[in-house]
C-alpha positions as CSV (number, residue, x, y, z in Angstrom):
1,M,-5.5,5.6,36.1
2,S,-3.2,7.8,36.1
3,L,-2.1,9.0,32.3
4,H,2.2,9.8,31.2
5,T,2.9,12.8,29.3
6,T,6.3,12.7,28.6
7,L,8.1,9.3,29.8
8,I,6.9,6.0,32.0
9,D,8.5,3.2,33.2
10,A,8.6,-0.9,31.9
11,A,7.1,-2.1,34.7
12,T,4.3,0.8,35.2
13,L,2.7,-0.3,31.6
14,A,3.7,-4.1,32.2
15,A,1.4,-3.1,35.1
16,M,-1.4,-1.5,33.0
17,A,-4.2,-3.3,30.9
18,P,-4.0,-3.1,27.7
19,D,-7.4,-2.4,26.6
20,E,-6.3,1.2,28.4
21,M,-3.9,2.2,26.3
22,L,-2.4,2.1,22.7
23,I,0.6,1.1,22.5
24,V,3.5,1.8,19.5
25,D,6.4,0.1,18.4
26,C,8.7,3.2,17.2
27,R,11.2,0.8,16.4
28,A,13.2,2.4,12.7
29,D,17.2,3.1,11.0
30,P,17.7,6.6,11.3
31,A,19.2,6.4,8.1
32,G,15.9,6.8,7.1
33,A,14.4,5.6,3.4
34,G,17.5,5.6,2.1
35,A,18.8,2.7,4.5
36,A,20.5,-0.5,3.2
37,H,17.6,-2.5,5.6
38,P,15.0,0.0,5.3
39,D,12.3,-2.9,5.6
40,K,14.0,-4.3,9.0
41,P,12.5,-2.0,11.8
42,E,9.5,-4.3,10.8
43,R,10.7,-7.4,10.6
44,E,11.8,-7.1,13.6
45,Y,8.8,-5.7,15.2
46,R,6.6,-8.3,13.8
47,E,9.8,-10.6,14.7
48,A,9.5,-9.6,18.5
49,H,7.1,-6.7,20.3
50,I,5.3,-5.7,23.3
51,P,1.7,-7.2,23.2
52,G,-0.5,-5.3,22.0
53,A,1.8,-2.9,20.1
54,V,1.4,-1.7,16.9
55,H,3.7,-1.1,13.9
56,A,4.5,2.6,12.7
57,S,7.1,3.0,10.6
58,L,9.6,6.5,10.2
59,E,9.1,6.7,6.8
60,R,4.8,6.1,6.5
61,D,3.5,7.1,9.0
62,L,5.4,9.8,10.8
63,S,6.8,11.5,8.2
64,D,5.4,12.4,4.0
65,L,7.9,11.5,1.6
66,G,6.5,12.9,-1.6
67,R,7.3,16.7,0.0
68,T,10.6,15.6,0.2
69,G,12.8,18.1,-2.3
70,Q,10.3,21.4,-1.1
71,G,12.7,22.7,1.9
72,L,10.9,20.4,4.6
73,G,13.5,18.1,5.2
74,R,14.3,13.7,5.1
75,H,11.2,14.0,7.2
76,P,9.1,16.3,6.1
77,L,6.1,15.9,8.7
78,P,2.8,14.3,7.8
79,L,-0.5,16.3,6.8
80,E,-3.0,16.7,9.7
81,Q,-5.2,13.9,7.4
82,A,-2.7,11.1,6.5
83,F,-1.5,11.4,10.0
84,S,-5.3,11.7,11.8
85,A,-5.9,8.3,9.3
86,T,-2.9,6.5,11.2
87,L,-4.0,6.8,14.3
88,G,-7.6,6.2,13.3
89,R,-6.3,2.5,12.0
90,W,-4.8,2.5,15.3
91,G,-8.3,2.8,16.8
92,W,-6.9,5.8,19.0
93,R,-9.1,8.0,20.2
94,P,-9.4,10.6,22.8
95,G,-7.7,9.9,26.4
96,L,-6.6,7.0,25.9
97,Q,-3.5,6.9,26.6
98,V,-0.2,6.1,24.4
99,V,3.1,5.1,24.3
100,A,5.2,5.0,22.0
101,Y,8.6,3.1,22.3
102,D,12.6,2.1,20.2
103,A,14.5,-0.1,20.0
104,G,16.6,1.5,23.7
105,S,16.4,6.0,24.3
106,G,13.7,7.1,22.3
107,A,16.3,9.1,20.3
108,L,13.8,8.2,17.2
109,A,10.6,7.7,16.1
110,A,9.3,7.3,19.9
111,A,10.2,10.9,20.6
112,R,8.7,11.8,17.2
113,L,5.2,10.1,17.8
114,W,5.4,11.6,21.4
115,W,5.5,15.4,19.8
116,L,3.5,14.5,16.4
117,L,0.6,14.0,18.9
118,R,1.2,17.2,21.4
119,L,1.4,19.1,17.8
120,A,-2.3,17.5,17.7
121,G,-3.4,18.5,21.0
122,V,-3.4,15.5,22.8
123,R,-1.2,15.0,26.1
124,E,-2.2,11.2,27.3
125,V,1.0,10.1,25.5
126,A,4.3,9.1,26.9
127,V,7.6,7.0,25.9
128,L,9.1,3.9,27.3
129,D,12.1,5.4,29.4
130,G,15.1,2.6,28.4
131,G,12.5,1.9,24.7
132,F,12.7,-2.1,23.8
133,A,15.8,-3.1,25.0
134,A,14.5,-1.6,29.3
135,W,11.4,-4.2,28.4
136,R,13.4,-7.8,27.4
137,A,16.0,-6.8,29.7
138,A,13.3,-6.8,32.9
139,G,12.6,-10.4,31.7
140,L,9.0,-8.7,30.7
141,P,6.6,-10.7,27.7
142,V,6.8,-9.8,24.5
143,E,4.8,-11.6,21.2
144,A,5.1,-12.2,17.4
145,G,2.7,-10.8,14.2
146,T,1.2,-8.0,13.7
147,V,-1.4,-6.3,15.7
148,Q,-4.7,-5.2,14.3
149,R,-6.9,-3.0,16.9
150,T,-10.1,-1.8,15.4
151,P,-10.3,1.2,13.3
152,T,-11.5,4.6,14.5
153,E,-12.3,7.6,12.9
154,V,-10.1,10.6,14.1
155,D,-9.7,14.3,13.0
156,L,-7.8,16.0,14.6
157,R,-5.4,19.9,13.4
158,F,-2.2,20.7,14.5
159,D,-1.2,24.0,16.6
160,A,0.7,25.9,13.5
161,S,2.6,27.4,16.5
162,Q,4.7,25.3,17.3
163,A,6.4,24.0,14.5
164,I,8.5,26.4,12.3
165,T,8.7,25.1,8.5
166,D,9.6,28.3,7.3
167,H,13.2,29.0,7.0
168,A,12.4,33.2,7.3
169,A,11.2,32.8,11.0
170,L,14.3,32.4,12.4
171,H,15.4,35.0,11.6
172,A,12.2,37.1,13.6
173,E,13.2,39.9,15.8
174,P,13.1,38.9,18.9
175,A,14.9,35.0,17.0
176,P,14.4,32.2,18.8
177,V,17.0,29.9,20.2
178,L,18.4,27.9,18.1
179,L,19.5,24.4,19.8
180,D,20.7,22.0,17.4
181,A,20.8,18.2,18.6
182,R,23.0,15.9,16.2
183,A,26.6,14.8,17.7
184,A,29.3,17.3,18.5
185,P,31.5,16.7,15.4
186,R,28.2,16.6,12.6
187,Y,27.5,19.9,14.3
188,R,31.0,21.2,14.2
189,G,31.0,20.4,10.7
190,D,33.6,17.5,11.2
191,T,31.7,14.7,9.2
192,E,28.2,14.3,7.7
193,P,26.9,11.3,6.4
194,L,23.8,12.2,5.6
195,D,22.9,16.0,4.0
196,R,25.0,17.5,1.2
197,V,26.9,20.1,3.7
198,A,28.0,19.7,7.0
199,G,27.9,22.7,9.7
200,H,25.5,24.1,11.6
201,V,23.5,27.2,11.3
202,P,24.8,30.1,12.2
203,G,24.4,31.0,15.6
204,A,22.6,28.3,16.5
205,L,23.9,25.9,20.0
206,N,24.7,22.3,20.7
207,R,23.1,19.9,23.2
208,P,23.1,16.2,21.3
209,Y,20.3,14.6,22.3
210,A,22.7,11.2,23.7
211,D,23.6,14.1,26.5
212,N,20.0,13.3,27.3
213,L,20.5,9.7,29.3
214,G,22.5,7.8,31.8
215,D,24.9,5.2,31.1
216,D,22.4,2.8,31.9
217,G,19.9,4.3,28.5
218,R,17.4,5.8,30.6
219,F,16.7,10.0,30.8
220,K,18.4,11.4,33.1
221,P,16.4,12.9,36.3
222,P,15.0,15.9,35.9
223,A,16.9,18.3,37.9
224,Q,19.6,16.9,35.9
225,L,18.3,17.9,32.6
226,C,17.5,21.5,34.2
227,E,21.0,22.3,35.2
228,E,22.3,20.9,31.8
229,F,20.2,22.2,30.1
230,A,20.3,25.7,31.8
231,A,24.8,25.5,30.9
232,V,24.0,25.8,27.7
233,L,21.0,27.8,27.6
234,G,21.7,30.5,29.4
235,D,18.6,32.4,30.8
236,T,17.2,31.7,27.7
237,P,12.9,30.9,28.7
238,P,12.1,27.9,27.2
239,D,9.0,29.4,25.2
240,K,12.1,31.0,23.0
241,V,13.9,27.4,22.3
242,V,13.7,25.9,19.4
243,H,14.8,22.7,18.3
244,M,16.1,21.3,15.6
245,C,18.9,18.2,14.1
246,G,19.6,16.6,10.9
247,S,15.8,16.0,9.9
248,G,13.3,16.5,12.5
249,V,13.5,13.2,14.0
250,T,15.8,13.7,16.9
251,A,14.8,16.8,17.8
252,C,11.8,16.0,19.7
253,H,14.3,14.1,22.4
254,N,15.2,17.3,23.1
255,L,11.5,18.5,23.5
256,L,11.0,15.7,25.5
257,A,14.1,15.5,27.3
258,M,12.9,19.6,28.5
259,E,9.3,18.6,29.3
260,Y,10.7,15.8,31.1
261,A,12.9,18.2,33.1
262,G,9.9,20.8,33.5
263,L,11.0,22.8,30.4
264,H,7.2,23.8,29.0
265,G,7.3,25.5,25.9
266,S,9.9,25.1,23.6
267,R,9.5,24.5,19.4
268,L,10.3,22.6,16.6
269,Y,11.8,23.7,13.2
270,A,10.9,20.7,11.4
271,P,12.9,21.1,8.0
272,S,16.3,21.0,10.3
273,W,19.7,20.7,8.7
274,S,18.7,18.7,5.9
275,G,15.8,21.6,4.4
276,W,17.9,24.3,5.5
277,V,20.8,22.6,2.8
278,S,19.0,22.5,0.8
279,D,19.2,26.2,-0.7
280,P,22.6,26.6,-1.3
281,A,22.4,30.6,-0.3
282,R,22.1,29.7,3.3
283,P,24.7,30.4,5.0
284,V,26.2,27.4,7.0
285,A,28.9,27.5,10.3
286,T,31.2,25.2,10.9
287,G,33.3,24.4,14.7
């Protein structure tokens, strides 16, 4: 079986044997735990999901909200032990193809799960291009209820070099190039619906994650993505790029897009804007 490491389309996924993969439904509410209906993603999963898919909670499985308030942002990274336990509950094993999907573009938890697995050294993971919307549009089957898989023992370790959690590291020499995935009005500081201060980290560039997608809600071709990232980053090597957003979730969409475009080696500033502004002494830029 061919392994998929960035994106997979609905037809290819539908043709794969269920026992050859782990499918993870990552539909999430962008407002996170503070949303008016925090149980909505799981309820929608129980109503209809891709056959065989388990459910991932952005707050419980892909973040550690117990560490909120420690300067790590609104969605702190899960600890290695907790993430390993989650994978074990899902029945993951080394070499198993993982496919993550969101409601649509993969901008939220699907890309986050993709990146977390890569952080743990797992490469056999892809995001469903177009998400659950593309699956439904293709007329493919769904099922209701919940899926229980045979648990496994998992003990993974994160590659700490791929994630920046120390805010001071942004000022190291040579300083990395920060790429902010938030929408332009939030980056400029025109509005801020979630965090205590509006604006951006001084010197950060802006590449809204939505720009990675075409009108059909799927990722643009690799060559086009490569050109568009170059228009923002110039001749900055990919391994000198550090992605950020509001809380370290949608930034993974830009990470995924760069990898899909063949621009390998960029990293994540995990606390992102919500972590940066946790200290009022840190400077804020607008415009």
